[in-house]
Every structure is written in C-alpha cells, then in structure tokens.
C-alpha positions in Angstrom: -17.8 13.9 8.2 -19.8 16.0 5.5 -20.7 14.4 2.1 -18.5 17.0 0.4 -15.7 15.9 2.5 -16.3 12.2 1.5 -16.4 13.1 -2.1 -13.1 15.2 -1.9 -11.5 12.1 -0.3 -13.0 9.8 -2.7 -11.7 11.9 -5.8 -8.2 12.9 -4.1 -7.7 8.9 -3.4 -8.8 7.9 -6.9 -6.4 10.4 -8.8 -3.4 9.6 -6.2 -3.9 6.0 -6.5 -3.9 5.6 -10.1 -1.3 8.0 -11.1 1.2 6.6 -8.7 0.5 2.9 -9.5 1.0 3.6 -13.3 4.0 5.6 -12.9 5.9 3.3 -10.7 4.5 -0.3 -12.0 7.9 -1.1 -13.5 9.9 -0.7 -10.3 7.1 -2.7 -8.3 7.5 -5.5 -11.2 11.3 -5.6 -10.5 10.7 -5.8 -6.7 8.3 -8.7 -7.1 10.7 -10.6 -9.4 13.6 -10.0 -6.8 11.4 -11.7 -4.1 9.9 -14.4 -6.0 11.4 -18.0 -5.5 14.2 -18.7 -8.0 15.2 -15.3 -8.2 15.0 -12.1 -10.6 15.9 -13.6 -14.0 14.0 -17.0 -13.2 11.0 -15.0 -12.9 11.0 -12.7 -15.9 14.2 -10.6 -15.5 13.9 -7.1 -17.5 11.3 -8.3 -19.8 7.8 -7.3 -19.9 7.8 -4.8 -16.7 4.2 -3.9 -17.5 2.7 -7.4 -17.3 0.2 -7.3 -14.8 -0.6 -3.7 -15.2 -4.3 -4.1 -16.0 -5.3 -5.5 -12.6 -3.3 -2.6 -10.7 -5.2 -0.1 -13.0 -8.7 -1.5 -12.2 -7.9 -1.8 -8.5 -6.0 1.5 -7.7 -8.9 4.2 -7.8 -11.4 2.0 -5.7 -8.6 1.1 -3.1 -7.3 4.4 -2.6 -10.5 5.9 -2.4 -11.6 3.5 0.2 -8.4 4.1 2.2 -8.8 7.7 2.1 -12.5 8.0 2.8 -12.2 5.7 5.5 -8.9 7.5 7.1 -10.2 11.0 6.8 -13.6 9.9 8.3 -12.0 8.0 11.2 -9.7 11.1 12.0 -12.7 13.4 12.3 -14.7 11.1 14.3 -11.9 9.8 16.7 -9.7 12.5 17.6 -12.2 14.3 19.6 -12.9 10.9 21.6 -9.2 10.3 22.1 -8.6 13.9 23.4 -11.1 13.0 26.1 -8.6 10.3 27.4 -5.3 11.7 26.4 -4.1 15.0 27.4 -1.1 15.2 25.3 -2.0 16.8 21.8 0.7 14.9 20.1 0.0 11.6 21.5 -3.7 12.2 20.7 -3.0 13.1 17.2 -0.3 10.2 16.8 -2.8 7.3 18.2 -5.5 9.1 15.7 -3.5 8.6 13.0 -2.3 4.9 13.7 -5.9 3.9 14.2 -7.4 5.9 11.5 -4.6 4.5 8.8 -5.2 0.9 10.0 -8.9 1.1 9.5 -8.4 2.5 6.2 -6.0 -0.2 5.1 -8.2 -2.9 6.1 -11.0 -1.2 4.0 -8.7 -0.8 1.1 -7.2 -4.4 1.2 -10.8 -5.7 0.1 -10.0 -4.7 -3.1 -6.3 -4.5 -3.2 -5.5 -8.2 -2.3 -7.5 -9.7 -5.1 -5.6 -7.3 -7.5 -2.2 -8.2 -5.7 -2.8 -11.9 -6.5 -3.4 -11.6 -10.1 -0.8 -8.8 -10.7 2.0 -10.6 -8.8 1.5 -13.9 -10.6 1.7 -12.1 -13.9 4.6 -10.0 -12.9 6.5 -13.1 -12.1 5.9 -14.7 -15.6 3.5 -17.4 -14.1 1.0 -16.1 -16.5 1.1 -14.1 -19.8 -1.3 -11.3 -18.6 -3.5 -10.3 -15.9 -6.6 -12.0 -17.7 -5.1 -15.0 -17.8 -4.1 -15.0 -14.0 -7.5 -13.9 -13.2 -8.9 -17.0 -15.2 -6.7 -19.3 -13.4 -8.4 -18.1 -10.0 -11.7 -18.4 -11.4 -11.2 -22.0 -12.7 -9.7 -22.9 -9.5 -6.8 -24.4 -10.8 -5.3 -24.6 -7.2 -8.3 -26.4 -5.8 -8.6 -23.8 -2.8 -11.8 -22.3 -3.8 -12.2 -19.2 -6.0 -12.7 -16.8 -2.9 -9.6 -18.2 -1.0 -7.7 -18.1 -4.2 -8.6 -14.4 -4.8 -7.8 -13.4 -1.0 -4.8 -15.9 -0.6 -2.4 -13.8 1.4 -4.9 -11.2 2.8 -4.0 -11.9 6.4 -0.3 -11.6 5.6 -1.3 -8.4 3.6 -3.0 -6.7 6.7 0.1 -7.8 8.7 2.3 -6.0 6.4 0.2 -2.9 5.8 -0.9 -2.0 9.4 2.6 -1.9 10.6 3.7 -0.1 7.5 0.7 2.3 7.8 1.0 3.0 11.5 4.7 4.2 10.8 4.2 6.1 7.6 1.0 8.2 8.3 1.7 9.4 12.1 5.4 10.1 11.0 3.8 12.2 7.6 1.1 13.9 9.7 3.8 14.8 12.4 6.1 16.2 9.7 3.4 18.3 8.2 2.4 19.8 11.4 6.0 20.4 12.2 6.9 22.2 9.0 3.6 24.5 9.4 4.2 25.2 13.0 8.0 26.6 12.2 6.7 28.5 9.2 3.6 30.2 11.0 1.1 28.4 8.5 -2.3 26.8 9.1 -1.0 23.9 6.8 1.9 22.9 4.1 2.1 23.2 0.6 1.2 20.1 -1.5 5.0 20.2 -2.6 6.0 20.1 1.1 3.4 17.4 1.9 4.9 15.3 -1.1 8.4 15.4 0.7 6.9 14.4 3.9 5.4 11.5 2.2 8.3 10.5 0.7 10.5 10.5 3.8 7.9 8.7 5.9 7.2 6.1 3.4 10.8 5.1 2.7 11.3 4.6 6.6 8.2 2.6 6.7 9.0 0.6 3.6 12.4 -0.6 5.0 11.2 -1.6 8.3 8.2 -3.7 6.8 10.3 -5.5 3.9 10.5 -8.7 5.6 6.4 -8.8 5.9 6.5 -7.9 2.3 8.7 -10.7 1.2 6.5 -13.3 3.1 3.3 -11.7 1.5 4.9 -11.9 -2.0 5.8 -15.7 -1.3 2.5 -16.7 -0.1 0.6 -15.3 -3.0 3.1 -16.8 -5.5 3.3 -20.3 -3.9 1.4 -23.1 -6.0 -0.9 -23.9 -3.3 -1.9 -22.6 0.1 0.6 -23.0 2.8 0.7 -21.9 6.6 2.7 -18.5 6.9 4.9 -20.2 9.8 5.6 -23.1 7.3 6.5 -20.8 4.6 8.7 -18.5 6.7 10.7 -21.3 8.2 11.3 -22.8 5.0 12.5 -19.5 3.4 15.2 -19.1 6.0 16.4 -22.4 6.1 16.8 -22.4 2.2 18.0 -19.1 1.7 19.0 -17.7 4.8 17.7 -14.6 6.9 19.1 -12.1 4.4 16.3 -13.3 2.1 13.7 -11.7 4.0 15.2 -8.3 2.7 15.2 -9.2 -0.8 13.9 -6.3 -3.0 14.6 -3.7 -0.1 16.0 -1.3 -2.8 13.5 -1.2 -5.4 10.9 -1.5 -2.5 12.3 1.7 -0.7 12.8 3.6 -3.9 9.3 3.2 -5.4 7.5 3.6 -1.9 9.7 6.7 -1.2 9.1 8.2 -4.9 5.4 6.8 -4.9 4.7 8.2 -1.5 5.9 11.7 -2.9 3.3 11.5 -5.9 0.5 9.6 -4.0 0.4 11.9 -1.0 1.6 15.1 -3.0 -1.3 14.4 -5.7 -3.8 13.7 -3.0 -3.0 17.1 -1.1 -2.8 19.1 -4.6 -6.4 17.7 -5.7 -7.8 18.4 -2.2 -6.5 22.0 -2.7 -8.2 22.4 -6.0 -11.5 20.7 -5.7 -12.2 21.8 -2.0 -13.0 25.3 -2.9 -15.2 24.3 -5.9 -17.0 21.7 -3.4 -18.0 24.5 -0.8 
C-alpha cells in the first residue's frame, strides 16, 4: 500500500472516529448505564451524560486511524492472495473484508480498551471524571496491576468486536458494490456509503449485544473475574434477557454512528485523495 494511501486512511479514520464519538457520546453513556449492575438510575441516570468524554476524545483519532490503516492495507494485500484459492469473486471479497476488519479491530483495541475502561467507569458514576478513573488504575486500587487494569476486558472486547466487524464490514462493502453495480458507477457517493454503514452497523450491533453487555460488566466489576463466572452469575441473578440490556440505545447509536463514521471516512477520502496524488 502506497504511503499516500496510508496517510489518507490515517486522516480519514482520525476525523471519522473523533466526530462520531463526540456526537454520540451521550447515547453511549445511556447504554453503559443500562447495562451496568444496579440499573440505569443507580449508575447516574440522566445526569452527566458527557462524563468520561475526555478519554474518548484522546483515543478516538488513534484508534480509528489504526483500524483503517490496518483494514485498507490488509484489503490490498490479501485480496489477490485469496483470489488465487477462491474462484468466486463475491466470496473472495467477503473473506477478505472479514479478515481485514478483524485485523483492524485487534490493532485498534490496543488503544480502545484502556480508553473504554476509563470512560465506562466515569460513565457509570464510579468516578467523577476520566482523570479520576485514570488515576485509580495508575494507583492500582484493585490490586490487579496497572497493565492488567488498563486492559481489563481486552479479550472480551476482541470477542465482541471481531464478530461485530465480521458482520458489519462485509455487509457494508457488499451493499456499496451492489449499489454501484446497479447504477453503473465505479463507486457509491459518501451519502450512499453512510446509508450502507448505518444498516450494516445496526444489524451487527443487535446481534452482538450480549457480548457488549458481558464486556461492560467485566470492565465495571470491582475486581478481575473470569468471563464464564460473570456470565453465569448475570444470567442466574437477572435472567437471560439481561444479555440484551441496552440493545435499543446500542442499535440506535451504532446505526447513526455508522452513518457518520463511514460517511465521514468516505467524504474525507474523496476530498484528500486528489490532493495527495
């Protein structure tokens, strides 16, 4: 992948990630409070919906940039190799997008998970601000170690993000190709890309909500706890329906966020690509 393309992915991802997280942060806060143990009002209710936004702002640009640089690079490198083994163009494209998006998520989560830990503790009113939550991890209040504290829930986040992105991005790319083919164009407009991103994101969000609930509970738990133990206790105490807590806000903000995130990314790429050539 050319250096210019890397830079385009870097800038596009940074602008898309930051604008989306800032715009939809209150909905994300409501979702977190619905999913947290004790329920919505116990964890802050309608108050302070921008609590924890500092950590989101700091992590948005590098996280989204890491994702798109990895995703676009892997698409370029993997597609020709996969095509040598798979004759079906659609299947080759789908597998390429699944693999590329998964690699992108693993890279992005190196930045995203520490920010999520800090952000969600502030959102659930466990700490008054992102800085207070950050300092508590640095002080090793839980006794699990600073590194493990910042990366608590990393494996669960990966378990959520990979299925999510393996649904969202192949569907997103397929819809874009279909629209372009039906209209006789090489590619879709940013607005059409935004609609595709919204639909794909909403479907993926609904399907992966149980993984998101488990990830949230792990990050907010007072001490480190095995995933299976937490999941078993959650179902026993609150019932299976607890795994779908916050599905409404999650689907709403990811659907709208997908439109802005991917629409912004496509728009920025269209603007800066001619400049970079």
